[in-house]
SELUM-38135 format. One record per residue (C-alpha): residue number from 1; z, y, x. Coordinates in Angstrom, 2 decimals. Example, Ala and Ser with C-alpha at 12.3 -4.5 7.8 and 13.67 -1.06 7.14 Angstrom:
REM SELUM-38135
R   i       Z       Y       X
R   1    7.80   -4.50   12.30
R   2    7.14   -1.06   13.67
REM end
This chain:
REM SELUM-38135
R   i       Z       Y       X
R   1  -31.99  116.14  -64.67
R   2  -32.32  116.12  -68.42
R   3  -31.95  112.93  -70.45
R   4  -32.30  111.89  -74.04
R   5  -31.08  108.50  -75.32
R   6  -34.23  106.87  -76.60
R   7  -33.99  103.76  -78.83
R   8  -37.42  102.26  -79.34
R   9  -37.93   99.71  -82.10
R  10  -41.41  100.64  -83.11
R  11  -44.00  103.37  -82.72
R  12  -43.84  103.29  -78.93
R  13  -46.45  101.91  -76.62
R  14  -46.42   98.11  -76.53
R  15  -47.88   96.24  -73.61
R  16  -48.44   92.53  -74.10
R  17  -49.96   89.91  -71.87
R  18  -49.48   86.94  -74.18
R  19  -50.98   83.54  -73.53
R  20  -52.77   82.61  -76.73
R  21  -53.33   78.89  -76.25
R  22  -50.78   76.30  -77.37
R  23  -48.25   76.71  -74.57
R  24  -45.47   74.28  -73.70
R  25  -42.25   75.22  -71.94
R  26  -41.92   73.43  -68.63
R  27  -38.12   73.47  -68.93
R  28  -37.08   70.03  -70.17
R  29  -34.00   69.98  -72.36
R  30  -31.96   66.99  -73.34
R  31  -29.82   65.86  -76.22
R  32  -26.91   64.13  -74.48
R  33  -24.85   62.06  -76.92
R  34  -21.91   61.04  -74.79
R  35  -18.74   62.17  -76.57
R  36  -16.97   61.37  -79.80
R  37  -17.98   64.68  -81.29
R  38  -21.65   64.37  -80.32
R  39  -21.85   60.77  -81.54
R  40  -20.27   61.71  -84.89
R  41  -21.77   63.47  -87.86
R  42  -24.44   60.90  -88.66
R  43  -23.97   57.58  -90.42
R  44  -21.57   54.83  -89.34
R  45  -22.00   51.38  -90.83
R  46  -19.85   48.64  -89.36
R  47  -19.23   50.61  -86.15
R  48  -16.56   52.80  -84.60
R  49  -16.96   55.68  -82.14
R  50  -14.33   56.18  -79.46
R  51  -13.27   59.26  -77.56
R  52  -14.66   57.49  -74.47
R  53  -18.11   58.06  -75.95
R  54  -18.80   54.39  -76.73
R  55  -20.04   53.01  -80.06
R  56  -18.57   49.57  -80.83
R  57  -18.37   47.15  -83.69
R  58  -16.10   48.54  -86.43
R  59  -15.34   48.40  -90.10
R  60  -17.98   47.22  -92.52
R  61  -17.08   48.80  -95.85
R  62  -17.82   47.84  -99.41
R  63  -18.03   50.43 -102.17
R  64  -16.75   50.35 -105.73
R  65  -17.25   53.50 -107.85
R  66  -14.62   54.54 -110.34
R  67  -15.29   54.25 -114.06
R  68  -16.63   57.31 -115.82
R  69  -13.90   59.61 -117.07
R  70  -11.28   58.29 -114.64
R  71  -11.32   61.47 -112.54
R  72  -13.28   62.38 -109.44
R  73  -10.29   62.89 -107.15
R  74   -8.18   60.03 -105.80
R  75   -4.70   61.03 -104.65
R  76   -2.74   57.85 -103.83
R  77   -3.00   54.05 -103.82
R  78   -0.87   50.90 -103.50
R  79   -1.61   47.20 -103.07
R  80    0.00   44.73 -105.46
R  81    1.16   41.21 -104.70
R  82   -1.88   39.66 -106.39
R  83   -4.26   41.55 -104.05
R  84   -5.33   44.11 -106.63
R  85   -5.13   47.82 -105.89
R  86   -3.90   50.67 -108.07
R  87   -5.18   54.21 -107.50
R  88   -3.88   57.48 -108.97
R  89   -6.40   60.13 -110.01
R  90   -6.66   63.73 -111.10
R  91   -7.32   66.34 -112.22
R  92  -10.38   66.90 -114.49
R  93  -10.04   63.74 -116.59
R  94   -7.41   62.52 -114.12
R  95   -3.81   61.51 -114.61
R  96   -4.95   57.92 -114.78
R  97   -4.15   54.78 -112.83
R  98   -7.25   52.81 -111.91
R  99   -7.07   49.11 -111.01
R 100   -9.51   47.52 -108.57
R 101   -9.73   43.74 -108.65
R 102  -12.68   41.53 -107.80
R 103  -14.58   44.67 -106.75
R 104  -14.40   45.98 -110.29
R 105  -12.65   49.24 -111.20
R 106  -11.06   49.72 -114.60
R 107   -8.60   52.19 -116.07
R 108   -5.22   50.46 -115.90
R 109   -3.10   53.15 -117.59
R 110   -3.25   56.81 -118.61
R 111   -0.21   59.05 -118.12
R 112   -1.85   61.87 -120.11
R 113   -0.76   64.20 -117.32
R 114   -3.02   66.40 -115.21
R 115   -2.76   64.10 -112.21
R 116   -0.94   61.19 -110.61
R 117    0.45   62.44 -107.30
R 118    2.11   59.27 -105.99
R 119    2.51   55.55 -106.72
R 120    5.22   53.11 -105.66
R 121    6.06   49.46 -106.35
R 122    9.54   47.98 -106.07
R 123   10.67   44.50 -105.06
R 124   10.33   43.25 -108.62
R 125    6.73   44.41 -108.82
R 126    7.44   47.38 -111.09
R 127    4.94   50.17 -110.59
R 128    5.98   53.81 -110.81
R 129    3.74   56.87 -111.02
R 130    4.72   60.43 -110.11
R 131    2.84   63.21 -111.88
R 132    2.32   66.94 -111.95
R 133    5.15   67.17 -114.50
R 134    8.84   66.34 -114.08
R 135    8.27   62.83 -115.43
R 136    8.02   59.54 -113.57
R 137    6.18   56.81 -115.44
R 138    6.55   53.06 -115.34
R 139    3.03   51.69 -115.40
R 140    1.80   48.35 -116.72
R 141   -1.48   47.06 -118.11
R 142   -2.63   49.62 -120.64
R 143    0.73   51.41 -120.69
R 144    2.33   54.40 -119.00
R 145    5.85   54.81 -120.29
R 146    8.27   57.54 -119.23
R 147   10.79   55.92 -116.91
R 148   12.70   59.02 -115.80
R 149   12.78   62.73 -116.53
R 150   14.00   64.88 -113.67
R 151   15.89   68.01 -114.62
R 152   15.21   71.31 -112.81
R 153   11.99   69.83 -111.42
R 154    8.47   71.09 -112.03
R 155    6.39   68.45 -110.24
R 156    6.88   65.18 -108.40
R 157    4.83   64.88 -105.22
R 158    6.08   61.74 -103.46
R 159    7.74   58.39 -104.18
R 160    9.35   55.88 -101.82
R 161   11.32   52.66 -102.31
R 162   14.29   51.64 -100.14
R 163   13.25   48.24  -98.69
R 164   16.89   47.07  -98.63
R 165   18.25   48.12 -102.01
R 166   15.11   48.79 -104.02
R 167   16.31   52.31 -104.83
R 168   13.53   54.72 -105.80
R 169   13.38   58.22 -104.29
R 170   11.21   61.15 -105.36
R 171   10.13   64.29 -103.50
R 172    9.83   67.26 -105.86
R 173    9.14   70.96 -106.28
R 174    9.62   73.80 -106.78
R 175   13.24   73.66 -105.57
R 176   12.71   71.17 -102.74
R 177   14.86   68.35 -104.08
R 178   14.88   64.70 -103.05
R 179   15.98   62.79 -106.14
R 180   17.40   59.30 -106.42
R 181   15.58   58.09 -109.49
R 182   17.38   56.29 -112.31
R 183   16.12   55.45 -115.79
R 184   16.14   58.15 -118.44
R 185   17.97   61.31 -117.43
R 186   20.41   59.67 -115.04
R 187   18.61   60.64 -111.80
R 188   20.71   62.47 -109.23
R 189   20.03   64.92 -106.44
R 190   20.10   63.10 -103.10
R 191   19.26   66.08 -100.91
R 192   18.08   69.67 -101.32
R 193   15.83   71.13  -98.64
R 194   15.53   74.80  -97.73
R 195   11.85   74.54  -98.60
R 196   10.38   74.71 -102.13
R 197    8.43   71.44 -101.91
R 198    9.20   67.97 -100.66
R 199    5.70   66.56 -100.39
R 200    6.12   63.30  -98.47
R 201    8.73   60.53  -98.28
R 202    9.36   57.29  -96.39
R 203   12.44   55.04  -96.23
R 204   13.25   53.06  -93.08
R 205   14.75   49.57  -92.99
R 206   18.18   51.05  -92.29
R 207   18.03   53.19  -95.44
R 208   17.33   56.49  -93.69
R 209   15.07   58.68  -95.82
R 210   12.46   60.84  -94.09
R 211   11.23   63.83  -96.10
R 212    8.37   66.18  -95.20
R 213    8.19   69.63  -96.73
R 214    5.54   72.14  -97.64
R 215    6.03   75.77  -96.70
R 216    7.43   75.74  -93.17
R 217    6.48   72.16  -92.33
R 218    9.87   70.53  -91.71
R 219   10.58   66.81  -91.33
R 220   14.10   65.91  -92.46
R 221   16.09   62.80  -91.53
R 222   18.45   62.11  -94.44
R 223   21.22   59.57  -93.71
R 224   23.33   59.92  -96.86
R 225   23.73   62.02  -99.97
R 226   23.50   65.66  -98.91
R 227   23.53   64.79  -95.19
R 228   20.42   65.52  -93.15
R 229   19.10   66.88  -89.89
R 230   15.69   68.32  -89.08
R 231   13.81   65.80  -86.99
R 232   11.06   68.30  -86.23
R 233    9.83   71.77  -87.17
R 234    6.03   71.59  -87.08
R 235    3.70   74.41  -86.19
R 236    2.06   74.03  -89.59
R 237    2.96   74.50  -93.22
R 238    2.69   70.98  -94.59
R 239    4.05   67.59  -93.52
R 240    1.60   65.74  -95.70
R 241    2.55   62.11  -95.08
R 242    5.24   60.08  -93.32
R 243    5.17   56.39  -92.31
R 244    7.76   54.09  -90.75
R 245    6.62   52.07  -87.74
R 246    8.19   49.17  -85.88
R 247   11.26   49.62  -83.68
R 248   12.59   52.59  -85.67
R 249    9.56   54.76  -84.91
R 250    8.28   57.39  -87.31
R 251    4.77   58.75  -87.83
R 252    3.77   61.97  -89.59
R 253    0.69   64.06  -90.24
R 254    1.07   67.83  -90.40
R 255   -1.41   70.49  -91.44
R 256   -1.81   74.10  -90.48
R 257   -3.75   76.61  -92.56
R 258   -6.37   75.95  -95.23
R 259   -5.67   73.78  -98.22
R 260   -4.01   70.45  -97.65
R 261   -4.92   69.10 -101.01
R 262   -7.76   67.75 -103.00
R 263   -9.33   70.44 -105.09
R 264  -11.03   70.57 -108.42
R 265  -11.19   73.35 -110.93
R 266   -9.81   72.73 -114.37
R 267   -7.36   74.28 -116.81
R 268   -3.86   72.87 -116.87
R 269   -0.30   74.03 -116.98
R 270    0.11   73.15 -113.32
R 271   -2.26   75.97 -112.43
R 272    0.37   78.41 -113.67
R 273    3.26   76.96 -111.73
R 274    4.75   78.74 -108.76
R 275    3.67   76.92 -105.60
R 276    5.28   79.26 -103.14
R 277    1.99   80.45 -101.68
R 278    0.59   77.00 -100.82
R 279   -1.26   74.27 -102.61
R 280    0.90   71.16 -102.80
R 281   -0.55   67.72 -102.07
R 282   -2.37   65.89 -104.79
R 283   -4.60   67.55 -107.34
R 284   -4.93   71.28 -107.51
R 285   -6.56   73.65 -109.94
R 286   -7.38   76.21 -107.27
R 287  -10.97   76.65 -106.10
R 288  -11.93   74.81 -102.95
R 289  -10.62   76.52  -99.88
R 290  -11.31   76.34  -96.21
R 291  -10.19   73.21  -94.41
R 292   -7.19   73.61  -92.14
R 293   -6.09   71.94  -88.92
R 294   -4.52   68.48  -88.80
R 295   -2.19   66.80  -86.29
R 296   -0.86   63.26  -85.93
R 297    2.68   62.93  -84.54
R 298    4.78   60.02  -83.31
R 299    8.58   59.95  -82.95
R 300   10.22   57.20  -80.93
R 301   13.61   55.63  -81.69
R 302   15.32   58.55  -79.95
R 303   13.40   61.05  -82.08
R 304   11.27   62.34  -79.22
R 305    8.03   63.90  -80.57
R 306    4.53   63.26  -79.25
R 307    1.27   64.57  -80.66
R 308   -1.43   61.91  -80.38
R 309   -4.33   63.55  -82.18
R 310   -5.42   66.96  -83.41
R 311   -8.45   68.39  -85.18
R 312   -9.18   72.07  -85.67
R 313  -12.09   71.34  -88.02
R 314  -10.20   69.73  -90.90
R 315   -6.77   68.84  -92.21
R 316   -5.38   65.36  -92.80
R 317   -4.71   63.81  -96.22
R 318   -3.57   60.23  -95.71
R 319   -1.71   58.07  -93.18
R 320   -1.27   54.31  -92.82
R 321   -0.15   51.83  -90.15
R 322   -1.63   48.41  -89.47
R 323    0.33   45.24  -88.73
R 324    0.76   46.27  -85.09
R 325    1.95   49.74  -85.98
R 326   -1.31   51.50  -85.01
R 327   -1.89   54.70  -87.04
R 328   -4.93   55.48  -89.18
R 329   -5.55   58.93  -90.63
R 330   -7.80   60.00  -93.50
R 331   -9.26   63.51  -93.38
R 332   -9.41   66.27  -95.97
R 333  -13.01   67.10  -95.07
R 334  -15.99   65.03  -93.93
R 335  -14.48   61.87  -95.48
R 336  -13.51   60.27  -92.18
R 337  -10.87   57.86  -90.87
R 338   -9.57   58.19  -87.30
R 339   -7.13   56.22  -85.20
R 340   -5.42   57.00  -81.89
R 341   -3.66   54.82  -79.32
R 342   -0.76   55.44  -76.95
R 343   -3.12   56.91  -74.36
R 344   -4.30   59.48  -76.93
R 345   -7.71   57.84  -77.10
R 346   -9.17   58.75  -80.47
R 347  -11.66   56.64  -82.41
R 348  -13.67   57.43  -85.52
R 349  -13.53   54.18  -87.51
R 350  -15.11   55.24  -90.80
R 351  -17.35   58.05  -92.01
R 352  -17.90   57.89  -95.75
R 353  -20.14   59.81  -98.12
R 354  -17.13   61.25  -99.92
R 355  -15.55   64.57  -98.96
R 356  -12.00   63.31  -98.50
R 357   -9.98   60.18  -97.82
R 358   -7.19   60.40 -100.39
R 359   -5.43   57.15  -99.45
R 360   -5.78   54.13  -97.19
R 361   -4.06   50.81  -96.54
R 362   -4.80   48.90  -93.32
R 363   -2.30   46.05  -93.55
R 364   -1.62   43.27  -96.04
R 365   -4.02   41.13  -98.03
R 366   -6.45   43.93  -98.68
R 367   -7.44   46.68  -96.26
R 368   -9.12   49.59  -97.95
R 369   -9.61   53.32  -98.10
R 370  -10.05   55.56 -101.11
R 371  -12.76   58.18 -100.96
R 372  -12.24   61.29 -103.01
R 373  -14.60   63.85 -104.49
R 374  -16.16   61.70 -105.81
R 375  -13.59   58.91 -106.13
R 376  -14.65   55.57 -104.68
R 377  -12.94   52.41 -103.42
R 378  -14.01   51.05 -100.02
R 379  -12.75   47.62  -99.04
R 380  -12.84   46.71  -95.36
R 381  -15.07   43.64  -95.56
R 382  -15.35   42.74  -91.89
R 383  -15.56   44.05  -88.35
R 384  -19.14   44.36  -87.20
R 385  -21.89   42.12  -88.55
R 386  -25.66   41.88  -88.61
R 387  -25.97   45.12  -90.60
R 388  -23.80   47.19  -88.26
R 389  -25.61   50.37  -87.29
R 390  -24.90   53.74  -85.77
R 391  -27.21   56.58  -86.76
R 392  -26.97   59.96  -85.08
R 393  -26.99   63.19  -87.00
R 394  -30.34   64.98  -87.18
R 395  -30.65   66.61  -83.76
R 396  -32.17   70.09  -83.91
R 397  -34.45   71.18  -81.07
R 398  -34.71   74.61  -82.68
R 399  -38.52   74.51  -82.53
R 400  -41.14   71.84  -82.88
R 401  -40.71   69.59  -79.86
R 402  -42.27   66.71  -77.98
R 403  -39.80   63.95  -77.09
R 404  -39.73   62.07  -73.81
R 405  -38.19   58.76  -72.70
R 406  -35.10   57.46  -74.47
R 407  -32.17   56.36  -72.29
R 408  -28.78   54.80  -73.01
R 409  -26.13   52.54  -71.57
R 410  -25.50   49.45  -73.63
R 411  -24.26   45.89  -73.75
R 412  -24.86   42.94  -76.05
R 413  -27.70   42.65  -78.48
R 414  -29.05   46.01  -79.61
R 415  -32.00   47.40  -81.50
R 416  -32.60   51.10  -80.89
R 417  -35.09   53.16  -82.89
R 418  -35.99   56.82  -83.51
R 419  -37.54   58.93  -86.21
R 420  -38.46   62.61  -86.42
R 421  -39.28   65.34  -88.87
R 422  -39.21   69.05  -89.60
R 423  -36.40   69.28  -92.18
R 424  -32.68   69.29  -91.42
R 425  -32.05   66.49  -93.89
R 426  -34.38   63.52  -93.47
R 427  -36.77   63.19  -96.39
R 428  -40.11   61.63  -97.25
R 429  -41.90   63.94  -94.81
R 430  -40.13   62.40  -91.83
R 431  -41.74   59.65  -89.81
R 432  -40.68   56.06  -90.43
R 433  -38.22   54.46  -88.03
R 434  -40.05   53.41  -84.91
R 435  -40.27   49.87  -83.62
R 436  -37.32   48.87  -81.39
R 437  -37.37   50.66  -78.05
R 438  -36.17   49.44  -74.68
R 439  -34.00   51.62  -72.48
R 440  -36.28   54.06  -70.67
R 441  -39.17   53.63  -73.10
R 442  -41.17   56.64  -74.29
R 443  -40.21   57.83  -77.76
R 444  -43.10   57.07  -80.10
R 445  -41.93   59.24  -83.00
R 446  -44.26   62.15  -83.61
R 447  -43.50   65.71  -82.52
R 448  -41.04   67.55  -84.74
R 449  -38.14   69.93  -84.78
R 450  -35.56   67.24  -85.59
R 451  -35.01   63.73  -84.26
R 452  -32.60   60.91  -85.01
R 453  -31.72   57.79  -83.08
R 454  -30.32   54.62  -84.60
R 455  -28.72   51.65  -82.87
R 456  -28.15   48.36  -84.65
R 457  -25.33   46.32  -83.10
R 458  -26.48   42.77  -83.71
R 459  -23.36   41.09  -82.33
R 460  -19.72   42.12  -82.09
R 461  -19.96   42.42  -78.31
R 462  -22.69   45.04  -78.54
R 463  -21.98   48.62  -77.46
R 464  -24.02   51.74  -76.83
R 465  -23.13   54.95  -75.00
R 466  -24.65   57.86  -73.08
R 467  -27.69   58.27  -75.30
R 468  -30.11   60.90  -73.99
R 469  -33.28   62.27  -75.56
R 470  -35.34   64.64  -73.37
R 471  -37.59   67.08  -75.18
R 472  -39.87   70.03  -74.59
R 473  -40.38   72.69  -77.24
R 474  -43.39   74.86  -77.93
R 475  -43.31   78.03  -75.86
R 476  -42.80   81.19  -77.90
R 477  -42.97   84.67  -76.47
R 478  -39.91   86.85  -76.01
R 479  -40.27   90.33  -77.57
R 480  -38.53   93.46  -76.34
R 481  -37.45   95.22  -79.53
R 482  -35.40   98.19  -78.30
R 483  -35.03  100.21  -75.12
R 484  -32.34  102.84  -74.57
R 485  -32.03  105.22  -71.61
R 486  -29.18  107.66  -71.02
R 487  -27.34  109.11  -68.02
R 488  -24.79  106.64  -66.74
R 489  -21.95  109.15  -67.02
R 490  -22.94  110.59  -70.38
R 491  -20.74  110.49  -73.46
R 492  -21.99  108.44  -76.38
R 493  -21.34  109.94  -79.77
R 494  -18.38  108.36  -81.50
R 495  -19.78  109.35  -84.88
R 496  -22.31  106.65  -85.70
R 497  -23.27  107.91  -89.16
R 498  -26.97  108.61  -89.26
R 499  -26.72  111.76  -91.39
R 500  -23.58  113.26  -89.84
R 501  -23.61  116.79  -88.43
R 502  -23.12  116.86  -84.63
R 503  -19.87  118.52  -83.54
R 504  -19.97  122.14  -82.38
R 505  -18.88  122.64  -78.77
R 506  -17.27  119.44  -77.59
R 507  -17.32  117.99  -74.12
R 508  -19.57  119.52  -71.53
R 509  -22.63  117.54  -70.42
R 510  -22.09  115.53  -67.25
R 511  -24.83  115.30  -64.71
R 512  -25.62  111.88  -63.30
R 513  -28.78  111.05  -61.39
R 514  -28.40  107.40  -62.43
R 515  -29.98  106.47  -65.76
R 516  -28.50  103.45  -67.51
R 517  -31.40  101.58  -69.11
R 518  -30.62   98.86  -71.67
R 519  -32.81   96.79  -73.94
R 520  -32.74   94.14  -76.63
R 521  -34.94   91.06  -76.79
R 522  -35.81   88.47  -79.41
R 523  -35.98   85.17  -77.51
R 524  -36.73   82.48  -80.11
R 525  -36.83   79.49  -77.75
R 526  -33.97   80.64  -75.50
R 527  -36.06   80.59  -72.36
R 528  -34.57   82.03  -69.18
R 529  -36.14   85.49  -68.96
R 530  -36.97   87.75  -66.03
R 531  -37.23   91.49  -66.55
R 532  -39.19   94.08  -64.60
R 533  -38.52   97.78  -65.09
R 534  -41.05  100.42  -64.05
R 535  -41.67  104.13  -64.64
R 536  -44.27  106.81  -64.25
R 537  -44.40  110.58  -64.61
R 538  -46.42  112.00  -67.45
R 539  -49.91  112.88  -66.26
R 540  -49.93  110.01  -63.75
R 541  -51.29  106.51  -64.37
R 542  -49.57  104.50  -61.69
R 543  -46.43  102.62  -62.68
R 544  -43.73  102.55  -60.02
R 545  -41.14   99.80  -59.79
R 546  -37.53  100.62  -60.59
R 547  -36.70   97.17  -59.25
R 548  -37.70   95.63  -55.95
R 549  -40.24   92.78  -55.93
R 550  -37.55   90.35  -54.79
R 551  -35.07   91.46  -57.43
R 552  -34.93   88.74  -60.11
R 553  -33.42   90.73  -62.96
R 554  -32.06   88.51  -65.74
R 555  -29.60   90.91  -67.37
R 556  -30.80   93.23  -70.10
R 557  -29.70   96.39  -68.31
R 558  -30.48   98.37  -65.16
R 559  -29.07  101.42  -63.40
R 560  -32.11  103.50  -62.39
R 561  -31.46  106.01  -59.57
R 562  -33.58  109.15  -60.06
R 563  -32.00  111.30  -57.35
R 564  -35.14  111.25  -55.21
R 565  -37.57  112.00  -58.04
R 566  -39.04  115.40  -58.79
R 567  -38.00  116.80  -62.13
R 568  -40.31  116.25  -65.03
R 569  -41.09  114.01  -67.98
R 570  -41.13  110.28  -67.36
R 571  -41.59  107.06  -69.28
R 572  -39.76  103.79  -68.64
R 573  -41.26  100.37  -69.31
R 574  -39.39   97.05  -69.64
R 575  -41.41   93.86  -69.23
R 576  -39.93   90.52  -70.35
R 577  -41.39   87.36  -68.84
R 578  -40.51   83.70  -69.42
R 579  -41.87   82.70  -66.01
R 580  -38.53   81.17  -65.00
R 581  -38.96   78.48  -67.65
R 582  -42.75   77.97  -67.72
R 583  -45.62   77.37  -65.31
R 584  -47.96   80.27  -64.58
R 585  -50.59   79.06  -67.05
R 586  -48.09   79.12  -69.90
R 587  -46.07   82.20  -69.02
R 588  -45.90   84.99  -71.61
R 589  -45.13   88.69  -71.10
R 590  -44.15   91.42  -73.49
R 591  -43.45   95.03  -72.52
R 592  -42.09   98.06  -74.33
R 593  -42.19  101.71  -73.19
R 594  -39.76  104.46  -74.06
R 595  -40.68  107.88  -75.29
R 596  -40.29  110.72  -72.80
R 597  -37.26  110.71  -70.53
R 598  -36.67  114.02  -68.78
R 599  -35.58  113.90  -65.15
R 600  -33.72  117.04  -64.11
R 601  -31.61  116.99  -60.95
R 602  -31.86  120.74  -60.27
R 603  -29.24  123.21  -61.53
R 604  -30.27  126.31  -63.44
R 605  -30.44  129.78  -61.81
R 606  -28.49  132.85  -62.90
R 607  -31.35  135.24  -62.38
R 608  -29.42  138.45  -63.12
R 609  -25.71  139.15  -63.61
R 610  -24.17  142.59  -64.28
R 611  -21.04  144.19  -65.76
R 612  -21.23  147.58  -67.48
R 613  -17.71  148.41  -68.39
R 614  -16.45  145.33  -70.17
R 615  -19.92  144.24  -71.21
R 616  -21.42  141.24  -69.40
R 617  -25.15  140.77  -69.20
R 618  -26.95  137.88  -67.53
R 619  -30.16  135.88  -67.60
R 620  -30.16  132.12  -66.92
R 621  -33.34  130.15  -66.13
R 622  -33.90  126.39  -65.71
R 623  -36.99  124.51  -64.60
R 624  -36.99  122.13  -67.57
R 625  -34.21  123.35  -69.82
R 626  -32.91  123.95  -72.24
R 627  -29.85  125.89  -71.21
R 628  -26.90  124.14  -72.90
R 629  -23.92  126.44  -72.29
R 630  -22.78  129.66  -70.63
R 631  -19.05  130.35  -70.11
R 632  -16.71  132.64  -68.22
R 633  -13.32  132.46  -66.46
R 634  -11.32  135.44  -65.27
R 635   -9.35  135.95  -62.05
R 636   -9.60  132.34  -60.91
R 637   -8.07  130.83  -64.03
R 638   -9.21  127.35  -65.09
R 639   -9.64  128.29  -68.72
R 640  -13.36  128.64  -69.37
R 641  -14.46  130.42  -72.58
R 642  -17.97  130.04  -74.04
R 643  -20.36  132.93  -74.58
R 644  -23.17  133.12  -77.12
R 645  -26.81  133.77  -76.18
R 646  -28.49  136.94  -77.31
R 647  -30.54  135.15  -79.98
R 648  -27.52  133.09  -81.11
R 649  -28.77  129.63  -80.10
R 650  -29.25  127.74  -76.83
R 651  -32.65  126.09  -77.18
R 652  -34.92  127.26  -74.36
R 653  -35.09  127.12  -70.56
R 654  -34.62  130.89  -70.37
R 655  -31.59  132.41  -72.09
R 656  -29.91  135.86  -71.95
R 657  -26.31  136.77  -72.66
R 658  -25.09  140.23  -73.69
R 659  -21.39  140.06  -74.63
R 660  -18.35  142.32  -74.71
R 661  -15.60  140.31  -73.00
R 662  -12.78  142.82  -73.47
R 663  -10.62  140.31  -75.36
R 664  -10.97  137.87  -72.45
R 665   -9.77  140.33  -69.78
R 666   -6.08  140.70  -68.89
R 667   -4.34  143.90  -70.13
R 668   -3.46  144.80  -66.56
R 669   -5.68  147.36  -64.81
R 670   -8.70  146.01  -62.94
R 671  -10.76  145.28  -61.15
R 672  -11.03  141.67  -62.36
R 673  -13.08  138.82  -60.95
R 674  -15.33  137.30  -63.64
R 675  -16.90  133.90  -62.93
R 676  -19.95  132.85  -64.97
R 677  -20.92  129.17  -65.24
R 678  -24.21  128.00  -66.78
R 679  -25.17  124.42  -67.70
R 680  -28.52  122.89  -68.49
R 681  -28.80  119.96  -70.91
R 682  -28.72  117.45  -68.03
R 683  -25.27  118.62  -66.93
R 684  -26.44  120.52  -63.84
R 685  -24.59  123.79  -63.46
R 686  -24.40  126.95  -61.38
R 687  -21.53  129.44  -60.86
R 688  -21.80  133.15  -59.92
R 689  -19.20  135.91  -59.83
R 690  -19.18  139.55  -60.76
R 691  -16.44  142.23  -60.65
R 692  -15.30  143.95  -63.81
R 693  -13.73  147.44  -63.63
REM end
């Protein structure tokens, strides 16, 4: 049998039986919104989404933009005794402290540095700002005065105040020092980590300092000057924030991969500092990089670690605890706030328009979060309310679709609506929101590729879950674009370059009566497809099935057994049908034929074979050809040596050999037994012997 590997992308015979009327796939598909991930990604206003797949009443947020020129990135925030909030900014016009009071944002002070990395307030109400330099500023209305200059320090990343003594501590880089801050130049080294950056700090009621590092992601427990143990070695590079909970518990967020910082591009001296291969927290002058992975960890009074939450899609930027010690985490992408409980149940409590949540406070007089890029202040105004609404992301059917009956599980007073359109982002071409729909009502929004559902929670007891939207798309035909056929045991060329010269000699062809047929299909609506493979011999019109009528072939490959076929030239046809997903009236077919495939299961014949002295002459004939190789072995040895044809090239079904094989014969006197083996291109071969004197 002779085979060629035929790849057909065009120019071959195409057979199509395509329904031309507006067909509709019978296979109903459904958008099932029943998990935290599926219910996220849209718009949350006064609602929260839990990992149990339930939407409930949640935070209603206000919004206060920052003044122009104050910086677009917010890095840190603190609440003052009077209920006002101070926020540090940077870079790109950053380095400022912005005050929010009465829902008005004004520039409170300007450090003239690239960025403010951390803020802290002591018992006396003094406000301190850490910057991208080695200076810590004391901040008051309209003033930012240098309070301390830290020697052998490049940047200050974190500040924390001892609640007992009022002592101020600073986490620094690039030598990984924790400094006890004193006015002027009197600050002293409290602890030196093995890491280059101390990026987070917290001080417990008993005076123990917890320090998180950047580089290897270590969390230190520092009990006295120079005395520390490692509480935990995280699987990431950055312990971005630490918080002290009730009953001597500790919380931390750690990041792995990506950039754990806010990012803007600007020129500053900090861009030239050595950061040890990572971007420290706070502002950065590096271009935006891929988000990493974030984890939330809890340590009990005995120091036992427990991971409560993890996201592979983004890193974490901020951490805060409420009055009950529940954790809240702000993300470094998507601008979200999550919380998790002891049972590891995760809830999305806020989804802002900003890219990041640079800081948040969820206890005290004012609860708020700071959006970053662009910078914005969001006060938590209430839980729930008449304007509370959950809006799904735009759900993509892939093709223009007709939508069925809307279903959900809910409680309380709800108003549920839909709208549809043909653009990924809703615009003026979308339909208006429909009138409120009851559970099980038909969706009245017009046909479209995209659909959204919105639920207004009109009382704080209202919930919605298990939202389902059935839809049917337009039926599009599947198109077979390539067909390949080669012997199952054949060797594929390892050299894929189109213009490369084929190797001389190489492995012998292997005969296999089974042809491995493969094909590629464009299936735009992802219908379940059934394939039928058939063949016919050239000169005949009847197509014969390579598959049985009951064989429902759904894989894009078939082993075709040709052992019972007469040799000759054949064609193979692959037909793709979407009948498994559509009724007979709407089914489409598309078929593609190969070029000629040669079937050759018969070995060649050595018509004549003689030895005259040491000269071997033979004639080899094959029914289809061409002859691919002639070789000899002497005296039963397994080493076969090739011979050349008389005309110098194997390219026909009838070849002659006339060769002096003296150099192949042993020096010992004869006679010698000479075996001749001839192959055709399909790998069939024949062996005959002749005696040499």
